[in-house]
C-alpha positions as CSV (number, residue, x, y, z in Angstrom):
1,M,-54.8,10.9,2.6
2,N,-53.7,9.0,-0.5
3,R,-51.7,12.0,-1.6
4,Q,-50.1,12.3,1.8
5,R,-49.2,8.7,1.7
6,I,-47.6,9.1,-1.7
7,V,-45.5,12.0,-0.5
8,V,-44.4,10.1,2.6
9,A,-43.5,7.1,0.6
10,R,-41.5,9.1,-1.9
11,S,-39.7,10.9,1.0
12,T,-38.9,7.5,2.6
13,E,-37.5,6.2,-0.7
14,S,-35.5,9.3,-1.2
15,G,-34.0,9.1,2.3
16,Q,-33.3,5.4,1.7
17,G,-31.6,6.2,-1.6
18,E,-29.4,8.8,0.1
19,S,-28.5,6.4,2.9
20,D,-27.5,3.7,0.4
21,Q,-25.4,6.2,-1.5
22,R,-23.6,7.2,1.7
23,H,-22.9,3.6,2.5
24,G,-21.7,3.0,-1.0
25,W,-19.2,5.9,-0.7
26,L,-18.1,4.7,2.7
27,A,-17.6,1.1,1.4
28,A,-15.6,2.4,-1.6
29,W,-13.5,4.6,0.8
30,N,-12.7,1.6,3.0
31,T,-12.0,-0.6,0.1
32,F,-9.6,1.9,-1.4
33,W,-7.5,2.5,1.8
34,F,-8.1,-0.6,4.0
35,T,-7.9,-3.6,1.6
36,A,-4.9,-5.9,2.1
37,A,-2.4,-5.5,-0.7
38,D,0.7,-7.3,-1.9
39,P,3.8,-5.6,-0.5
40,L,6.0,-6.4,-3.5
41,P,5.5,-3.0,-5.2
42,L,6.5,-1.3,-1.9
43,A,9.6,-3.4,-1.8
44,I,10.5,-2.3,-5.3
45,V,10.0,1.4,-4.3
46,R,12.2,0.7,-1.2
47,I,15.1,-0.5,-3.3
48,G,15.0,2.4,-5.7
49,T,14.7,4.9,-2.9
50,G,17.6,3.4,-1.0
51,L,19.9,3.5,-4.0
52,L,19.0,7.2,-4.8
53,L,19.5,8.3,-1.2
54,A,22.8,6.4,-1.1
55,W,24.0,8.3,-4.1
56,S,22.8,11.6,-2.7
57,S,24.5,10.8,0.7
58,F,27.7,10.0,-1.1
59,V,27.7,13.4,-2.8
60,W,27.3,15.1,0.6
61,L,30.3,13.2,2.0
62,L,32.5,14.6,-0.8
63,D,32.5,17.9,1.1
64,T,30.5,17.9,4.3
65,D,32.1,21.2,5.5
66,A,30.9,23.0,2.4
67,F,27.4,21.6,2.7
68,F,27.0,21.7,6.5
69,G,29.9,23.6,8.0
70,P,30.0,27.0,9.7
71,A,32.2,28.4,6.9
72,G,30.3,26.6,4.1
73,W,27.9,27.9,1.5
74,L,25.2,28.8,4.0
75,P,26.2,29.5,7.7
76,A,24.0,27.9,10.3
77,H,22.7,31.3,11.6
78,E,21.5,32.2,8.2
79,V,19.5,29.0,7.5
80,W,16.3,30.5,8.9
81,R,16.3,33.2,6.1
82,M,16.0,30.5,3.4
83,N,13.2,28.6,5.2
84,D,11.4,31.8,6.5
85,Q,11.0,30.4,9.9
86,P,13.2,30.8,13.0
87,W,13.8,27.1,13.9
88,Q,14.8,24.1,11.9
89,W,15.6,20.6,13.1
90,S,18.8,19.0,11.9
91,W,21.5,16.9,13.5
92,Y,24.1,18.9,11.5
93,F,23.4,21.8,13.8
94,L,24.8,19.7,16.7
95,A,27.8,18.6,14.7
96,T,30.5,21.1,15.7
97,S,33.5,19.5,14.0
98,S,34.4,18.2,10.6
99,T,34.6,14.7,11.9
100,A,31.1,14.9,13.5
101,R,29.6,16.3,10.2
102,W,31.3,13.5,8.2
103,T,30.1,10.9,10.6
104,A,26.5,12.2,10.4
105,G,26.7,12.0,6.6
106,L,28.1,8.5,6.8
107,L,25.3,7.4,9.0
108,T,22.8,8.5,6.4
109,L,24.8,6.7,3.7
110,V,24.9,3.5,5.7
111,S,21.2,3.6,6.5
112,A,20.4,4.1,2.8
113,L,22.5,1.1,1.9
114,T,20.9,-1.1,4.6
115,L,17.5,0.1,3.5
116,T,18.3,-0.9,-0.1
117,V,19.1,-4.5,0.9
118,G,16.4,-4.6,3.5
119,L,18.5,-5.1,6.6
120,A,16.9,-3.7,9.9
121,T,14.5,-2.1,7.4
122,R,12.2,-0.1,9.6
123,L,15.1,1.3,11.7
124,S,17.1,2.0,8.5
125,A,14.2,3.8,6.9
126,L,13.7,6.0,10.0
127,V,17.4,6.9,10.2
128,A,17.5,7.5,6.5
129,F,14.5,9.8,6.7
130,A,16.0,11.7,9.6
131,G,19.3,12.1,7.6
132,L,17.5,13.4,4.6
133,V,15.5,15.9,6.6
134,S,18.6,17.0,8.5
135,A,20.5,17.7,5.2
136,A,17.6,19.5,3.7
137,N,17.0,21.7,6.8
138,R,20.7,22.5,7.2
139,A,21.5,23.2,3.5
140,P,18.3,24.5,1.9
141,L,20.4,26.0,-0.9
142,N,21.1,22.5,-2.1
143,V,17.5,21.2,-1.9
144,F,16.0,20.4,-5.3
145,G,13.3,18.1,-6.7
146,L,15.3,15.0,-5.9
147,D,15.3,15.7,-2.1
148,D,11.6,16.5,-2.1
149,T,10.8,13.3,-4.0
150,L,13.0,11.2,-1.7
151,G,11.1,12.6,1.3
152,M,7.8,11.6,-0.4
153,L,9.1,8.1,-1.1
154,L,10.6,7.6,2.4
155,I,7.4,8.4,4.2
156,S,5.6,5.5,2.5
157,V,8.7,3.2,3.1
158,V,8.7,4.1,6.8
159,I,5.0,3.4,7.4
160,G,4.6,0.3,5.2
161,P,6.0,-3.3,5.4
162,A,8.8,-2.5,2.9
163,A,10.9,-5.5,4.1
164,A,8.1,-8.0,3.4
165,C,9.7,-8.9,0.1
166,L,13.2,-8.9,-1.5
167,S,15.0,-8.1,1.7
168,V,17.6,-9.5,4.0
169,D,15.1,-9.2,6.9
170,R,12.7,-11.5,5.0
171,W,15.5,-13.9,4.1
172,L,16.5,-14.1,7.8
173,Q,12.9,-14.6,8.9
174,E,12.4,-17.5,6.5
175,R,15.6,-19.2,7.7
176,L,14.6,-18.8,11.3
177,T,10.9,-19.4,11.3
178,A,9.7,-20.8,7.9
179,P,12.6,-22.4,6.0
180,H,10.2,-23.9,3.4
181,Q,8.6,-20.6,2.4
182,P,10.2,-19.1,-0.7
183,Q,11.8,-15.7,-0.7
184,G,9.6,-12.9,-1.8
185,Q,6.3,-14.2,-0.5
186,G,5.5,-11.5,2.0
187,G,1.9,-11.7,3.1
188,A,-0.7,-9.1,1.9
189,S,-1.5,-6.5,4.5
190,I,-3.5,-3.3,5.0
191,S,-0.4,-1.4,6.0
192,A,1.1,-2.2,2.6
193,N,-2.0,-0.8,0.9
194,L,-2.0,2.3,3.0
195,A,1.7,3.0,2.2
196,L,1.1,2.5,-1.6
197,R,-2.1,4.5,-1.6
198,L,-0.4,7.4,0.2
199,L,2.4,7.5,-2.3
200,Q,0.0,7.2,-5.2
201,C,-2.2,10.0,-4.0
202,H,0.8,12.2,-3.2
203,L,2.1,11.7,-6.7
204,C,-1.2,12.6,-8.2
205,V,-1.3,15.8,-6.2
206,V,2.2,16.7,-7.2
207,Y,1.6,16.2,-10.9
208,F,-1.8,18.0,-11.0
209,F,-0.5,21.1,-9.2
210,S,2.7,21.1,-11.3
211,G,0.6,21.0,-14.4
212,A,-1.9,23.6,-13.1
213,G,1.0,25.9,-12.3
214,K,2.3,25.5,-15.9
215,L,-1.1,26.7,-17.2
216,L,-0.3,30.1,-15.8
217,G,2.6,30.4,-18.1
218,A,2.0,31.8,-21.6
219,S,4.9,29.8,-23.1
220,W,3.1,26.6,-22.2
221,W,-0.1,27.7,-23.9
222,E,1.9,28.8,-26.9
223,G,3.7,25.4,-27.1
224,M,7.2,26.9,-26.8
225,A,8.0,26.2,-23.1
226,L,10.4,23.3,-23.8
227,W,12.3,25.4,-26.4
228,G,13.3,27.7,-23.5
229,A,15.1,24.8,-21.8
230,A,16.5,23.4,-25.0
231,A,18.0,26.8,-26.0
232,N,19.6,27.4,-22.6
233,G,23.2,26.5,-23.1
234,Q,24.1,26.7,-19.4
235,Y,21.3,24.4,-18.4
236,R,21.1,21.7,-21.0
237,T,23.3,18.6,-21.3
238,L,22.3,17.7,-24.8
239,D,22.4,19.9,-27.9
240,L,18.8,20.3,-28.9
241,T,19.1,23.5,-30.9
242,W,18.3,21.5,-34.1
243,M,14.7,21.6,-32.8
244,A,14.6,25.2,-33.9
245,D,13.9,24.0,-37.4
246,H,11.0,21.8,-36.2
247,L,8.5,24.1,-34.4
248,L,5.6,21.8,-34.8
249,L,7.7,19.1,-33.0
250,I,8.4,21.5,-30.1
251,N,4.7,22.4,-29.9
252,A,3.6,18.8,-29.9
253,I,6.1,17.7,-27.2
254,T,5.3,20.8,-25.0
255,L,1.5,20.4,-25.2
256,A,1.6,16.6,-24.8
257,T,3.7,17.0,-21.7
258,L,1.3,19.6,-20.3
259,F,-1.8,17.5,-21.1
260,W,-0.2,14.4,-19.5
261,E,0.8,16.2,-16.3
262,V,-2.7,17.8,-15.8
263,S,-4.6,14.6,-16.7
264,Y,-2.3,12.2,-14.8
265,P,-4.6,11.9,-11.8
266,A,-7.5,10.9,-14.1
267,M,-5.5,8.7,-16.4
268,V,-3.4,6.6,-13.9
269,W,-6.3,5.1,-11.9
270,P,-8.3,3.3,-14.7
271,R,-6.6,0.1,-15.9
272,L,-7.2,1.0,-19.5
273,T,-5.2,4.2,-19.4
274,R,-2.7,3.5,-16.6
275,P,0.0,2.0,-18.9
276,W,-0.1,5.1,-21.0
277,A,0.2,7.4,-18.0
278,I,3.1,5.4,-16.5
279,T,4.9,5.0,-19.9
280,M,4.5,8.7,-20.6
281,G,5.9,9.5,-17.2
282,I,9.0,7.4,-17.7
283,A,9.6,9.0,-21.1
284,V,9.2,12.5,-19.7
285,H,11.5,12.0,-16.7
286,L,14.1,10.2,-18.7
287,G,14.0,13.0,-21.3
288,I,14.4,15.6,-18.5
289,G,17.3,13.6,-17.0
290,L,19.1,13.2,-20.3
291,A,18.5,16.6,-21.8
292,M,18.6,18.9,-18.7
293,G,21.0,17.2,-16.3
294,M,18.5,16.2,-13.7
295,M,18.8,12.4,-14.0
296,E,18.6,11.8,-10.2
297,F,15.3,13.7,-10.0
298,G,14.0,11.9,-13.1
299,L,14.9,8.5,-11.6
300,A,13.2,9.4,-8.3
301,M,10.0,10.3,-10.1
302,I,10.1,7.1,-12.1
303,V,10.5,5.1,-8.8
304,A,7.4,6.9,-7.5
305,N,5.5,5.9,-10.6
306,L,6.4,2.3,-10.1
307,A,4.0,2.3,-7.1
308,F,1.2,2.1,-9.7
309,V,2.6,-1.0,-11.4
310,P,0.4,-4.0,-10.3
311,A,1.9,-6.5,-8.0
312,S,1.0,-9.3,-10.5
313,A,3.3,-7.8,-13.0
314,W,6.1,-7.4,-10.5
315,R,5.6,-11.1,-9.5
316,K,6.1,-12.2,-13.1
317,W,9.2,-10.1,-13.6
318,T,10.8,-11.1,-10.3
319,A,10.0,-14.8,-11.0
320,M,11.9,-14.5,-14.3
321,L,14.9,-13.3,-12.3
322,G,14.4,-16.1,-9.8
323,L,13.7,-13.7,-7.0
324,A,10.1,-14.6,-6.2
325,R,7.3,-16.9,-7.3
326,V,4.6,-15.8,-9.6
327,E,1.8,-16.6,-7.2
328,S,0.4,-13.7,-5.3
329,S,1.1,-13.5,-1.6
330,G,-1.5,-14.8,0.8
């Protein structure tokens, strides 16, 4: 009997331990996703995203017929071959004239600019996202990392309170309902946290699989992958051929980049290593932009990394510029 009681007691304790562990995981999950967060980092992401989309939209407007016209680089009836599916949604398929195509491109540009300043922000974000998707679906030949990253950024801007800080919408709200509340003090909200967490997790997935893909290439294991880009005269924008005399430097940069990319999801969450992960990311993407002519993509990835910068740091910096108080939002 005593032995049976001991077995039952141990079984009960084990079950209780497992139950506590499950509750602990559930509490951590809820805290991660459903804790109210300061919306200021999301507002910073909104501004950067709007500026980059405005630039991209301006480029489309330079020759909308070449990008989206029937006699352009990719006729409408051939688009499905690039995307390997028979149907794609795009308002450019409905634009049957040069004027209509130009107007559709202008609509995206205007929505990007109003998104940047935070005017009718939710509507601007939705229209901007629709414009980006329309352009990508109609002209897949011209879709690069910039467009993919802008889509990732816009999803978070659409679902979160991106106008809660540093926006015309916020300024108008304060003038109409709370004239004594200073600009920039958007209230903390769960939706802001959801939007930021979604962007953060998305970024971690992108980096990890990008790094894991590089592990399949022998040149990355050998430490010579970056030399391939530096030696490509048609691809580079800076003459880096001097690096041929410094093979150890090429090895170090190549392997450091690979290690950073693969370890990014593990390094960016702890507060101790987060500054290193973000700083390395900024350096890598600026280097890519300057040396390989992909500055827009580099800037978009830097904007995505800014989602990991704590709101307290943004409050201090914006306070220095007179845009917001240092105190965290309520």
